Gaussian input, Z-matrix of N, CA and C with variables (Angstrom, degrees):
# hf/3-21g

backbone

0 1
 N
 C     1     B1
 C     2     B2     1     A1
 N     3     B3     2     A2     1     D1
 C     4     B4     3     A3     2     D2
 C     5     B5     4     A4     3     D3
 N     6     B6     5     A5     4     D4
 C     7     B7     6     A6     5     D5
 C     8     B8     7     A7     6     D6
 N     9     B9     8     A8     7     D7
 C    10    B10     9     A9     8     D8
 C    11    B11    10    A10     9     D9
 N    12    B12    11    A11    10    D10
 C    13    B13    12    A12    11    D11
 C    14    B14    13    A13    12    D12
 N    15    B15    14    A14    13    D13
 C    16    B16    15    A15    14    D14
 C    17    B17    16    A16    15    D15
 N    18    B18    17    A17    16    D16
 C    19    B19    18    A18    17    D17
 C    20    B20    19    A19    18    D18
 N    21    B21    20    A20    19    D19
 C    22    B22    21    A21    20    D20
 C    23    B23    22    A22    21    D21
 N    24    B24    23    A23    22    D22
 C    25    B25    24    A24    23    D23
 C    26    B26    25    A25    24    D24
 N    27    B27    26    A26    25    D25
 C    28    B28    27    A27    26    D26
 C    29    B29    28    A28    27    D27
 N    30    B30    29    A29    28    D28
 C    31    B31    30    A30    29    D29
 C    32    B32    31    A31    30    D30
 N    33    B33    32    A32    31    D31
 C    34    B34    33    A33    32    D32
 C    35    B35    34    A34    33    D33
 N    36    B36    35    A35    34    D34
 C    37    B37    36    A36    35    D35
 C    38    B38    37    A37    36    D36
 N    39    B39    38    A38    37    D37
 C    40    B40    39    A39    38    D38
 C    41    B41    40    A40    39    D39
 N    42    B42    41    A41    40    D40
 C    43    B43    42    A42    41    D41
 C    44    B44    43    A43    42    D42
 N    45    B45    44    A44    43    D43
 C    46    B46    45    A45    44    D44
 C    47    B47    46    A46    45    D45
 N    48    B48    47    A47    46    D46
 C    49    B49    48    A48    47    D47
 C    50    B50    49    A49    48    D48
 N    51    B51    50    A50    49    D49
 C    52    B52    51    A51    50    D50
 C    53    B53    52    A52    51    D51
 N    54    B54    53    A53    52    D52
 C    55    B55    54    A54    53    D53
 C    56    B56    55    A55    54    D54
 N    57    B57    56    A56    55    D55
 C    58    B58    57    A57    56    D56
 C    59    B59    58    A58    57    D57
 N    60    B60    59    A59    58    D58
 C    61    B61    60    A60    59    D59
 C    62    B62    61    A61    60    D60
 N    63    B63    62    A62    61    D61
 C    64    B64    63    A63    62    D62
 C    65    B65    64    A64    63    D63
 N    66    B66    65    A65    64    D64
 C    67    B67    66    A66    65    D65
 C    68    B68    67    A67    66    D66
 N    69    B69    68    A68    67    D67
 C    70    B70    69    A69    68    D68
 C    71    B71    70    A70    69    D69
 N    72    B72    71    A71    70    D70
 C    73    B73    72    A72    71    D71
 C    74    B74    73    A73    72    D72
 N    75    B75    74    A74    73    D73
 C    76    B76    75    A75    74    D74
 C    77    B77    76    A76    75    D75
 N    78    B78    77    A77    76    D76
 C    79    B79    78    A78    77    D77
 C    80    B80    79    A79    78    D78
 N    81    B81    80    A80    79    D79
 C    82    B82    81    A81    80    D80
 C    83    B83    82    A82    81    D81
 N    84    B84    83    A83    82    D82
 C    85    B85    84    A84    83    D83
 C    86    B86    85    A85    84    D84
 N    87    B87    86    A86    85    D85
 C    88    B88    87    A87    86    D86
 C    89    B89    88    A88    87    D87
 N    90    B90    89    A89    88    D88
 C    91    B91    90    A90    89    D89
 C    92    B92    91    A91    90    D90
 N    93    B93    92    A92    91    D91
 C    94    B94    93    A93    92    D92
 C    95    B95    94    A94    93    D93
 N    96    B96    95    A95    94    D94
 C    97    B97    96    A96    95    D95
 C    98    B98    97    A97    96    D96
 N    99    B99    98    A98    97    D97
 C   100   B100    99    A99    98    D98
 C   101   B101   100   A100    99    D99
 N   102   B102   101   A101   100   D100
 C   103   B103   102   A102   101   D101
 C   104   B104   103   A103   102   D102
 N   105   B105   104   A104   103   D103
 C   106   B106   105   A105   104   D104
 C   107   B107   106   A106   105   D105
 N   108   B108   107   A107   106   D106
 C   109   B109   108   A108   107   D107
 C   110   B110   109   A109   108   D108
 N   111   B111   110   A110   109   D109
 C   112   B112   111   A111   110   D110
 C   113   B113   112   A112   111   D111
 N   114   B114   113   A113   112   D112
 C   115   B115   114   A114   113   D113
 C   116   B116   115   A115   114   D114
 N   117   B117   116   A116   115   D115
 C   118   B118   117   A117   116   D116
 C   119   B119   118   A118   117   D117
 N   120   B120   119   A119   118   D118
 C   121   B121   120   A120   119   D119
 C   122   B122   121   A121   120   D120
 N   123   B123   122   A122   121   D121
 C   124   B124   123   A123   122   D122
 C   125   B125   124   A124   123   D123
 N   126   B126   125   A125   124   D124
 C   127   B127   126   A126   125   D125
 C   128   B128   127   A127   126   D126
 N   129   B129   128   A128   127   D127
 C   130   B130   129   A129   128   D128
 C   131   B131   130   A130   129   D129
 N   132   B132   131   A131   130   D130
 C   133   B133   132   A132   131   D131
 C   134   B134   133   A133   132   D132
 N   135   B135   134   A134   133   D133
 C   136   B136   135   A135   134   D134
 C   137   B137   136   A136   135   D135
 N   138   B138   137   A137   136   D136
 C   139   B139   138   A138   137   D137
 C   140   B140   139   A139   138   D138
 N   141   B141   140   A140   139   D139
 C   142   B142   141   A141   140   D140
 C   143   B143   142   A142   141   D141
 N   144   B144   143   A143   142   D142
 C   145   B145   144   A144   143   D143
 C   146   B146   145   A145   144   D144
 N   147   B147   146   A146   145   D145
 C   148   B148   147   A147   146   D146
 C   149   B149   148   A148   147   D147
 N   150   B150   149   A149   148   D148
 C   151   B151   150   A150   149   D149
 C   152   B152   151   A151   150   D150
 N   153   B153   152   A152   151   D151
 C   154   B154   153   A153   152   D152
 C   155   B155   154   A154   153   D153
 N   156   B156   155   A155   154   D154
 C   157   B157   156   A156   155   D155
 C   158   B158   157   A157   156   D156
 N   159   B159   158   A158   157   D157
 C   160   B160   159   A159   158   D158
 C   161   B161   160   A160   159   D159
 N   162   B162   161   A161   160   D160
 C   163   B163   162   A162   161   D161
 C   164   B164   163   A163   162   D162
 N   165   B165   164   A164   163   D163
 C   166   B166   165   A165   164   D164
 C   167   B167   166   A166   165   D165
 N   168   B168   167   A167   166   D166
 C   169   B169   168   A168   167   D167
 C   170   B170   169   A169   168   D168
 N   171   B171   170   A170   169   D169
 C   172   B172   171   A171   170   D170
 C   173   B173   172   A172   171   D171
 N   174   B174   173   A173   172   D172
 C   175   B175   174   A174   173   D173
 C   176   B176   175   A175   174   D174
 N   177   B177   176   A176   175   D175
 C   178   B178   177   A177   176   D176
 C   179   B179   178   A178   177   D177
 N   180   B180   179   A179   178   D178
 C   181   B181   180   A180   179   D179
 C   182   B182   181   A181   180   D180
 N   183   B183   182   A182   181   D181
 C   184   B184   183   A183   182   D182
 C   185   B185   184   A184   183   D183
 N   186   B186   185   A185   184   D184
 C   187   B187   186   A186   185   D185
 C   188   B188   187   A187   186   D186
 N   189   B189   188   A188   187   D187
 C   190   B190   189   A189   188   D188
 C   191   B191   190   A190   189   D189
 N   192   B192   191   A191   190   D190
 C   193   B193   192   A192   191   D191
 C   194   B194   193   A193   192   D192
 N   195   B195   194   A194   193   D193
 C   196   B196   195   A195   194   D194
 C   197   B197   196   A196   195   D195
 N   198   B198   197   A197   196   D196
 C   199   B199   198   A198   197   D197
 C   200   B200   199   A199   198   D198
 N   201   B201   200   A200   199   D199
 C   202   B202   201   A201   200   D200
 C   203   B203   202   A202   201   D201
 N   204   B204   203   A203   202   D202
 C   205   B205   204   A204   203   D203
 C   206   B206   205   A205   204   D204
 N   207   B207   206   A206   205   D205
 C   208   B208   207   A207   206   D206
 C   209   B209   208   A208   207   D207
 N   210   B210   209   A209   208   D208
 C   211   B211   210   A210   209   D209
 C   212   B212   211   A211   210   D210

   B1=1.4513
   B2=1.5292
   B3=1.3077
   B4=1.4521
   B5=1.5214
   B6=1.3258
   B7=1.4661
   B8=1.5191
   B9=1.3075
   B10=1.4546
   B11=1.5146
   B12=1.3292
   B13=1.4649
   B14=1.5109
   B15=1.2913
   B16=1.4566
   B17=1.5257
   B18=1.3435
   B19=1.4643
   B20=1.5259
   B21=1.3293
   B22=1.4611
   B23=1.5235
   B24=1.3344
   B25=1.4635
   B26=1.5224
   B27=1.3293
   B28=1.4556
   B29=1.5223
   B30=1.3066
   B31=1.4646
   B32=1.5064
   B33=1.3187
   B34=1.4599
   B35=1.5141
   B36=1.3388
   B37=1.4644
   B38=1.5230
   B39=1.3250
   B40=1.4619
   B41=1.5197
   B42=1.3164
   B43=1.4606
   B44=1.5309
   B45=1.3142
   B46=1.4695
   B47=1.5320
   B48=1.3444
   B49=1.4771
   B50=1.5272
   B51=1.3220
   B52=1.4642
   B53=1.5290
   B54=1.3240
   B55=1.4664
   B56=1.5237
   B57=1.3273
   B58=1.4726
   B59=1.5217
   B60=1.3212
   B61=1.4643
   B62=1.5267
   B63=1.3172
   B64=1.4628
   B65=1.5238
   B66=1.3334
   B67=1.4634
   B68=1.5267
   B69=1.3245
   B70=1.4584
   B71=1.5181
   B72=1.3417
   B73=1.4615
   B74=1.5208
   B75=1.3204
   B76=1.4626
   B77=1.5261
   B78=1.3206
   B79=1.4615
   B80=1.5250
   B81=1.3270
   B82=1.4646
   B83=1.5297
   B84=1.3277
   B85=1.4594
   B86=1.5240
   B87=1.3300
   B88=1.4638
   B89=1.5276
   B90=1.3273
   B91=1.4657
   B92=1.5333
   B93=1.3309
   B94=1.4646
   B95=1.5316
   B96=1.3225
   B97=1.4649
   B98=1.5285
   B99=1.3242
   B100=1.4622
   B101=1.5284
   B102=1.3266
   B103=1.4617
   B104=1.5187
   B105=1.3292
   B106=1.4617
   B107=1.5308
   B108=1.3212
   B109=1.4620
   B110=1.5135
   B111=1.3146
   B112=1.4707
   B113=1.5174
   B114=1.3434
   B115=1.4635
   B116=1.5203
   B117=1.3252
   B118=1.4659
   B119=1.5267
   B120=1.3148
   B121=1.4621
   B122=1.5243
   B123=1.3067
   B124=1.4656
   B125=1.5195
   B126=1.3216
   B127=1.4521
   B128=1.5212
   B129=1.3010
   B130=1.4562
   B131=1.5176
   B132=1.3232
   B133=1.4603
   B134=1.5132
   B135=1.3179
   B136=1.4677
   B137=1.5198
   B138=1.3113
   B139=1.4645
   B140=1.5204
   B141=1.3227
   B142=1.4570
   B143=1.5209
   B144=1.3107
   B145=1.4619
   B146=1.5224
   B147=1.3125
   B148=1.4556
   B149=1.5270
   B150=1.3211
   B151=1.4652
   B152=1.5211
   B153=1.3252
   B154=1.4625
   B155=1.5307
   B156=1.3227
   B157=1.4662
   B158=1.5246
   B159=1.3404
   B160=1.4666
   B161=1.5232
   B162=1.3286
   B163=1.4622
   B164=1.5296
   B165=1.3252
   B166=1.4606
   B167=1.5257
   B168=1.3330
   B169=1.4721
   B170=1.5227
   B171=1.3462
   B172=1.4646
   B173=1.5309
   B174=1.3218
   B175=1.4654
   B176=1.5263
   B177=1.3154
   B178=1.4681
   B179=1.5273
   B180=1.3266
   B181=1.4625
   B182=1.5291
   B183=1.3153
   B184=1.4643
   B185=1.5236
   B186=1.3289
   B187=1.4668
   B188=1.5309
   B189=1.3083
   B190=1.4523
   B191=1.5169
   B192=1.3178
   B193=1.4627
   B194=1.5190
   B195=1.3053
   B196=1.4709
   B197=1.5177
   B198=1.3002
   B199=1.4523
   B200=1.5138
   B201=1.3037
   B202=1.4540
   B203=1.5257
   B204=1.3223
   B205=1.4485
   B206=1.5228
   B207=1.3346
   B208=1.4748
   B209=1.5149
   B210=1.2554
   B211=1.4487
   B212=1.4258
   A1=108.74
   A2=116.47
   A3=121.90
   A4=109.95
   A5=115.93
   A6=120.51
   A7=109.38
   A8=116.89
   A9=121.96
   A10=107.84
   A11=116.19
   A12=120.43
   A13=110.47
   A14=114.69
   A15=122.28
   A16=107.88
   A17=119.78
   A18=120.57
   A19=113.68
   A20=118.42
   A21=120.27
   A22=112.00
   A23=117.87
   A24=121.46
   A25=112.07
   A26=117.82
   A27=121.02
   A28=113.78
   A29=118.65
   A30=121.50
   A31=111.06
   A32=116.31
   A33=121.98
   A34=112.99
   A35=117.75
   A36=121.22
   A37=109.61
   A38=114.41
   A39=121.00
   A40=110.73
   A41=116.13
   A42=120.94
   A43=107.80
   A44=116.64
   A45=120.23
   A46=110.88
   A47=119.48
   A48=117.85
   A49=113.66
   A50=117.21
   A51=120.18
   A52=110.96
   A53=117.11
   A54=121.14
   A55=111.03
   A56=116.21
   A57=121.20
   A58=109.81
   A59=116.64
   A60=121.61
   A61=111.28
   A62=116.91
   A63=120.68
   A64=112.50
   A65=116.38
   A66=120.54
   A67=112.41
   A68=116.75
   A69=119.73
   A70=113.03
   A71=116.21
   A72=120.77
   A73=108.97
   A74=116.28
   A75=120.26
   A76=110.97
   A77=115.08
   A78=121.23
   A79=110.70
   A80=116.74
   A81=119.82
   A82=111.24
   A83=117.15
   A84=120.39
   A85=110.41
   A86=116.69
   A87=121.05
   A88=110.27
   A89=116.99
   A90=120.06
   A91=111.52
   A92=117.53
   A93=120.32
   A94=110.55
   A95=117.36
   A96=121.36
   A97=111.30
   A98=116.26
   A99=120.80
   A100=109.78
   A101=117.14
   A102=122.16
   A103=113.09
   A104=116.57
   A105=121.35
   A106=111.80
   A107=116.99
   A108=120.11
   A109=113.97
   A110=117.46
   A111=120.68
   A112=112.53
   A113=115.97
   A114=121.27
   A115=107.73
   A116=117.62
   A117=120.13
   A118=111.52
   A119=114.74
   A120=121.71
   A121=107.59
   A122=115.85
   A123=120.89
   A124=108.95
   A125=115.52
   A126=121.09
   A127=108.24
   A128=116.34
   A129=123.38
   A130=104.89
   A131=115.06
   A132=118.82
   A133=108.67
   A134=116.31
   A135=120.13
   A136=112.50
   A137=116.96
   A138=121.83
   A139=111.52
   A140=115.39
   A141=121.76
   A142=107.74
   A143=115.93
   A144=121.35
   A145=110.08
   A146=115.25
   A147=122.75
   A148=106.15
   A149=115.96
   A150=119.25
   A151=109.77
   A152=115.09
   A153=121.43
   A154=111.15
   A155=116.86
   A156=121.19
   A157=110.99
   A158=117.70
   A159=120.66
   A160=111.27
   A161=117.19
   A162=120.75
   A163=110.49
   A164=116.93
   A165=120.71
   A166=111.73
   A167=117.17
   A168=120.83
   A169=110.11
   A170=116.83
   A171=120.13
   A172=110.17
   A173=116.55
   A174=119.21
   A175=111.99
   A176=117.16
   A177=119.21
   A178=112.39
   A179=117.69
   A180=120.60
   A181=112.77
   A182=117.47
   A183=120.72
   A184=110.45
   A185=116.22
   A186=118.40
   A187=110.75
   A188=115.28
   A189=121.76
   A190=109.19
   A191=115.47
   A192=120.52
   A193=108.57
   A194=115.35
   A195=120.46
   A196=108.34
   A197=115.54
   A198=120.87
   A199=109.41
   A200=116.28
   A201=121.25
   A202=109.44
   A203=116.44
   A204=120.78
   A205=112.41
   A206=115.29
   A207=119.37
   A208=108.33
   A209=118.16
   A210=118.77
   A211=111.76
   D1=131.22
   D2=-179.47
   D3=-94.40
   D4=132.92
   D5=178.91
   D6=-73.37
   D7=138.39
   D8=177.02
   D9=-85.94
   D10=125.19
   D11=-178.90
   D12=-92.77
   D13=145.09
   D14=173.51
   D15=-71.80
   D16=130.33
   D17=-178.84
   D18=-55.74
   D19=-30.97
   D20=-179.85
   D21=-69.59
   D22=-15.04
   D23=177.74
   D24=-81.02
   D25=-21.20
   D26=-174.43
   D27=-113.36
   D28=-16.98
   D29=-177.36
   D30=-73.58
   D31=145.79
   D32=-178.80
   D33=-93.79
   D34=-18.95
   D35=-179.30
   D36=-147.09
   D37=152.35
   D38=-176.01
   D39=-129.02
   D40=149.49
   D41=171.56
   D42=-68.81
   D43=167.47
   D44=178.36
   D45=-57.70
   D46=-50.15
   D47=179.15
   D48=-59.33
   D49=-37.22
   D50=178.45
   D51=-67.47
   D52=-43.50
   D53=179.84
   D54=-64.99
   D55=-39.02
   D56=176.94
   D57=-59.71
   D58=-46.25
   D59=-179.81
   D60=-63.82
   D61=-44.83
   D62=-179.36
   D63=-65.09
   D64=-40.18
   D65=-177.22
   D66=-82.42
   D67=-19.77
   D68=-179.37
   D69=73.48
   D70=33.19
   D71=178.16
   D72=-122.43
   D73=170.34
   D74=-179.25
   D75=-81.05
   D76=160.92
   D77=177.71
   D78=-61.14
   D79=-41.28
   D80=-179.44
   D81=-66.32
   D82=-36.87
   D83=176.26
   D84=-64.78
   D85=-41.21
   D86=178.52
   D87=-59.40
   D88=-48.59
   D89=-179.86
   D90=-66.26
   D91=-34.13
   D92=176.99
   D93=-65.13
   D94=-41.49
   D95=177.80
   D96=-63.55
   D97=-42.06
   D98=178.27
   D99=-64.95
   D100=-46.34
   D101=-178.93
   D102=-62.80
   D103=-33.56
   D104=-179.95
   D105=-83.05
   D106=-5.02
   D107=-179.75
   D108=79.80
   D109=11.35
   D110=-179.26
   D111=-84.58
   D112=-20.15
   D113=178.21
   D114=-134.66
   D115=110.56
   D116=-179.32
   D117=-66.76
   D118=146.01
   D119=174.85
   D120=-132.21
   D121=153.02
   D122=177.91
   D123=-121.94
   D124=154.86
   D125=176.91
   D126=-106.02
   D127=132.41
   D128=172.32
   D129=-123.20
   D130=100.76
   D131=-170.59
   D132=66.30
   D133=-125.29
   D134=177.17
   D135=-95.02
   D136=-3.92
   D137=-176.71
   D138=-88.39
   D139=140.97
   D140=174.07
   D141=-97.86
   D142=133.62
   D143=179.81
   D144=-128.62
   D145=148.37
   D146=174.53
   D147=-110.42
   D148=122.66
   D149=179.09
   D150=-72.76
   D151=142.19
   D152=179.37
   D153=-53.20
   D154=-46.58
   D155=-177.65
   D156=-60.88
   D157=-41.65
   D158=179.69
   D159=-66.19
   D160=-39.57
   D161=177.98
   D162=-64.54
   D163=-41.75
   D164=178.63
   D165=-65.98
   D166=-40.82
   D167=178.07
   D168=-62.90
   D169=-44.88
   D170=-179.71
   D171=-61.69
   D172=-47.25
   D173=-179.16
   D174=-62.76
   D175=-39.13
   D176=-179.52
   D177=-72.91
   D178=-16.99
   D179=179.03
   D180=-83.25
   D181=-11.02
   D182=-178.69
   D183=-71.95
   D184=145.64
   D185=178.97
   D186=-66.95
   D187=148.05
   D188=178.09
   D189=-83.20
   D190=133.23
   D191=177.18
   D192=-81.75
   D193=127.25
   D194=176.91
   D195=-124.72
   D196=121.98
   D197=179.38
   D198=-73.87
   D199=135.82
   D200=178.75
   D201=-70.91
   D202=134.54
   D203=178.54
   D204=-89.68
   D205=-12.63
   D206=179.02
   D207=-75.61
   D208=136.23
   D209=-176.44
   D210=-131.55

């Protein structure tokens, strides 16, 4: 039996709505990140795409939230 893969696991680039959904951020935040140069985007024809590798690099660069244990 062959396992069915989720298309988001194999795709190399995502549309803005797809990248927003995967990253769990708003559309305006996505465009702000692109505009500030913090998240690279590529154009394919008239479409804007976010490469999987760039999205993963951006997410891994975010600081880790650590809850304070002092109370």
